[in-house]
C-alpha positions in Angstrom: 2.2 133.6 323.3 -0.4 132.1 321.4 -0.3 129.4 319.1 -0.7 131.5 315.7 -4.2 128.7 314.6 -5.6 129.9 318.7 -4.7 133.4 318.0 -5.7 133.9 314.4 -9.4 132.0 315.9 -9.8 133.7 318.9 -9.8 137.2 316.7 -12.3 135.3 314.2 -14.6 134.9 317.0 -14.1 138.1 318.9 -15.3 139.9 315.7 -18.1 137.4 315.7 -19.4 138.4 318.8 -19.4 142.4 318.3 -21.6 140.8 314.5 -23.5 139.3 316.9 -24.6 142.3 318.7 -24.6 144.1 315.4 -27.2 141.2 314.3 -29.7 142.1 317.3 -29.5 145.6 316.6 -31.0 144.9 313.5 -33.4 142.7 315.6 -33.8 145.7 317.9 -34.7 148.0 315.1 -37.5 145.5 313.6 -39.1 145.6 317.1 -38.9 149.0 317.3 -40.5 149.4 313.9 -43.4 147.2 314.8 -44.2 149.2 318.0 -42.6 146.2 320.2 -40.4 148.9 322.5 -40.0 146.2 325.5 -39.0 143.1 322.6 -36.5 145.7 321.6 -35.4 146.5 324.3 -34.8 142.7 325.4 -32.8 143.2 321.9 -30.7 146.1 323.1 -29.8 144.4 326.2 -28.8 141.6 324.1 -26.4 143.5 322.2 -24.8 144.9 325.2 -24.0 141.1 326.3 -22.7 140.0 322.8 -20.1 143.4 323.3 -19.2 142.5 326.9 -18.1 139.1 325.7 -16.5 140.7 321.8 -15.0 142.9 325.0 -13.8 140.2 327.0 -12.3 138.0 323.8 -10.3 141.4 323.2 -9.1 141.9 327.0 -7.3 137.7 326.9 -5.7 138.6 323.0 -4.0 141.8 324.5 -3.7 140.0 328.3 -1.5 137.4 325.8 0.4 139.6 324.6 -1.1 139.7 321.3 -2.5 141.6 319.2 -5.9 142.2 318.0 -7.7 142.5 314.6 -11.0 143.9 313.9 -12.4 143.7 310.5 -16.1 144.1 308.6 -18.9 142.9 309.8 -21.9 141.7 307.3 -24.6 143.3 307.0 -27.1 141.3 309.5 -30.8 140.6 308.5 -32.7 143.1 308.4 -36.2 142.1 307.6 -38.9 139.6 309.7 -41.5 137.8 309.3 -42.7 137.9 313.4 -41.0 138.3 316.6 -41.3 135.0 316.6 -38.9 135.0 314.1 -36.5 136.8 315.5 -36.4 134.6 318.4 -35.7 131.7 316.1 -32.5 133.4 314.2 -31.0 134.7 318.3 -31.5 130.5 318.9 -29.6 129.7 315.6 -26.8 132.1 315.6 -26.4 131.1 319.9 -26.6 127.6 318.3 -23.5 128.8 316.4 -21.6 130.8 318.5 -21.2 127.9 320.4 -20.1 125.4 317.4 -17.8 127.8 317.3 -16.7 128.2 321.0 -16.5 123.7 320.7 -14.4 124.7 317.7 -12.3 127.2 319.1 -11.8 124.6 322.3 -10.6 121.4 320.0 -7.8 124.1 318.9 -6.0 124.7 322.6 -7.0 121.4 323.9 -4.7 120.2 320.7 -2.3 123.1 321.6 -2.3 122.5 324.8 -3.1 125.7 326.0 -4.7 126.0 329.4 -5.0 129.0 329.6 -7.2 128.8 327.1 -8.9 125.9 327.8 -10.5 127.6 331.5 -10.3 130.8 329.9 -12.8 128.9 326.6 -15.0 127.7 329.9 -17.0 130.9 330.9 -18.0 131.0 327.2 -19.0 127.2 326.9 -21.1 127.7 330.6 -23.0 131.1 329.1 -23.5 129.3 326.6 -25.3 126.7 327.9 -28.0 130.2 329.3 -27.8 131.6 325.9 -29.7 128.2 324.2 -32.2 127.8 327.2 -32.7 131.2 326.9 -34.2 131.4 323.3 -35.1 128.0 323.1 -37.5 129.4 326.9 -39.1 132.6 325.0 -40.1 130.6 321.4 -41.8 127.9 323.5 -43.5 131.1 325.1 -44.2 132.4 322.1 -45.6 129.4 320.6 -48.1 129.6 323.5 -49.0 133.0 323.7 -50.0 132.8 319.7 -51.8 135.6 318.3 -52.9 136.2 322.3 -52.4 139.7 322.1 -53.2 141.1 325.6 -50.3 138.1 326.5 -48.2 139.3 324.4 -49.1 143.3 326.0 -48.2 141.1 328.9 -45.6 139.9 328.3 -43.1 142.5 326.5 -43.7 144.8 329.5 -41.7 141.7 331.3 -38.6 141.5 328.3 -38.7 145.3 328.4 -37.9 145.5 332.0 -34.3 143.4 330.7 -31.1 144.6 331.8 -27.6 144.2 330.6 -24.9 143.7 334.0 -22.0 142.2 333.5 -21.9 141.0 337.0 -24.3 138.9 336.5 
């Protein structure tokens, strides 16, 4: 059985993960509309990863004998000025997710819920990778600038990205 404050925070985070998937699909739609198929693929695969994270929390809540509760998702941002802006917004989103997992970890520590502390450690490690990935893409895109040939090659690389639960 989970403490109510911790259960509420886990449910809130589960919903936030599904919102993140929703936001990444909006970024994919922007990229597809601008004919950046490789970047669209990147965001579609990122959305799959966020849904996996939401499912992981859902499963944990149920494994602990509690009920996962779904809430309405906000409308994500759908207009962007550039591909670079989608990555900058993605980094901000991942930084917010990290902040939220820190908060969840503090609650679990306060409640001395060691199983949840262990569960959350996976997400904390994952967030280091997520933020680093977005920072790297931002660096690359800034370096590429207006070089359409290099952007084309970079987009082809991102078109090959696939999400795997095992990775």
